[in-house]
Each structure stands twice: as structure tokens, then as C-alpha cells.
C-alpha positions as CSV (number, residue, x, y, z in Angstrom):
1,M,49.5,-7.3,22.3
2,K,48.5,-7.1,18.6
3,D,51.0,-7.5,15.9
4,I,51.8,-4.2,14.3
5,H,51.8,-5.7,10.8
6,E,48.4,-7.2,11.2
7,V,46.9,-3.9,12.4
8,L,48.6,-2.0,9.5
9,R,47.1,-4.5,7.0
10,Q,43.6,-4.1,8.5
11,K,43.9,-0.3,8.3
12,Q,45.1,-0.5,4.7
13,T,42.2,-2.8,3.8
14,K,39.7,-0.4,5.5
15,Y,41.4,2.6,3.7
16,A,41.0,0.9,0.3
17,Q,37.3,0.1,1.0
18,L,36.7,3.7,2.0
19,G,38.4,4.9,-1.2
20,K,36.1,2.7,-3.3
21,Q,33.0,4.0,-1.5
22,I,34.2,7.6,-2.0
23,E,34.7,7.0,-5.7
24,M,31.2,5.4,-6.0
25,L,29.6,8.4,-4.2
26,Q,31.4,10.8,-6.5
27,Q,30.1,9.0,-9.5
28,A,26.5,9.0,-8.1
29,A,26.8,12.7,-7.4
30,E,27.9,13.4,-11.0
31,K,24.9,11.4,-12.3
32,L,22.6,13.3,-10.0
33,R,23.9,16.6,-11.3
34,E,23.0,15.5,-14.8
35,V,19.5,14.4,-13.9
36,A,18.6,17.2,-11.4
37,P,17.5,19.7,-14.2
38,L,15.3,17.0,-15.7
39,L,13.7,16.3,-12.4
40,A,13.2,20.0,-11.7
41,E,11.4,20.4,-15.1
42,S,9.1,17.5,-14.2
43,D,8.4,18.9,-10.7
44,D,7.3,22.2,-12.3
45,E,4.9,20.4,-14.5
46,D,3.6,18.3,-11.7
47,N,3.1,21.4,-9.5
48,S,1.1,23.2,-12.2
49,V,-1.2,20.2,-12.5
50,L,-1.6,20.0,-8.8
51,M,-2.4,23.8,-8.7
52,E,-5.1,23.3,-11.3
53,V,-6.6,20.4,-9.2
54,D,-6.5,22.5,-6.0
55,E,-8.1,25.5,-7.7
56,S,-11.0,23.4,-9.1
57,S,-11.6,21.6,-5.8
58,S,-11.6,24.9,-3.9
59,H,-14.4,26.1,-6.2
60,P,-17.4,23.8,-6.1
61,D,-19.2,25.8,-8.7
62,A,-16.4,25.0,-11.2
63,L,-16.9,21.3,-10.6
64,A,-20.7,21.7,-11.1
65,A,-20.1,23.6,-14.4
66,K,-17.8,20.8,-15.6
67,A,-20.4,18.2,-14.6
68,G,-23.1,20.2,-16.5
69,A,-20.9,20.2,-19.6
70,A,-20.9,16.4,-19.9
71,P,-20.8,15.0,-23.4
72,A,-24.0,13.9,-25.0
73,A,-25.4,10.4,-24.4
74,G,-23.8,7.8,-26.6
75,S,-20.4,9.5,-26.9
76,A,-17.6,8.1,-24.7
77,P,-15.9,10.6,-22.4
78,K,-12.3,11.4,-23.2
79,P,-9.8,10.1,-20.8
80,Q,-7.8,12.9,-19.1
81,T,-4.1,12.7,-20.0
82,R,-1.3,14.3,-18.1
83,P,1.6,15.8,-19.9
84,T,4.7,13.8,-19.5
85,A,8.3,14.8,-19.6
86,P,10.7,12.7,-21.6
87,R,12.3,10.0,-19.5
88,W,15.7,8.6,-19.7
89,P,16.0,4.8,-19.8
């Protein structure tokens, strides 16, 4: 038969560990609440870029028009840049 004091000590240790885990999860949830709006803004921008890509790929004529409007020989093409949302460190 187990010693009641040993079982009680083990249960208290486990209870303390669970309390620490709950506290860490609550802190993580709070941080996620702060960051969620920033991620939502970024997702909206990403979705608009993806929609533009989908529209141009679904219209082959649009791609041909873009290819026909290539810059003159000797000038370097401009790299396409994607708008970026401010990032937290």
C-alpha cells in the first residue's frame, strides 16, 4: 500500500506544474490577442496580391499584353516588389 503523504506530495507537485502551464498558456493567449489584428491586416494584403495573380493567370491575353509591353532593349526591368506590413521584432 502507498504512503498517503507520498501520494499527496506527488499530487501537489503535479498541481503546481499544471498551474505553471496554465499561466504560460494565458500569457501566450494574451500575446496572440495583441498580434492577431496585425496578422489579419497582413492576410488581407496577401489575399489581394493573390487575387491579382489569380486574375492575371486566368486571362492569358493579360499576360500577353504585359509581355508585349516589355521595356526597351538596354533598360533593366524593374523588380516587382510586394507591399509589406510593419513587423514587430
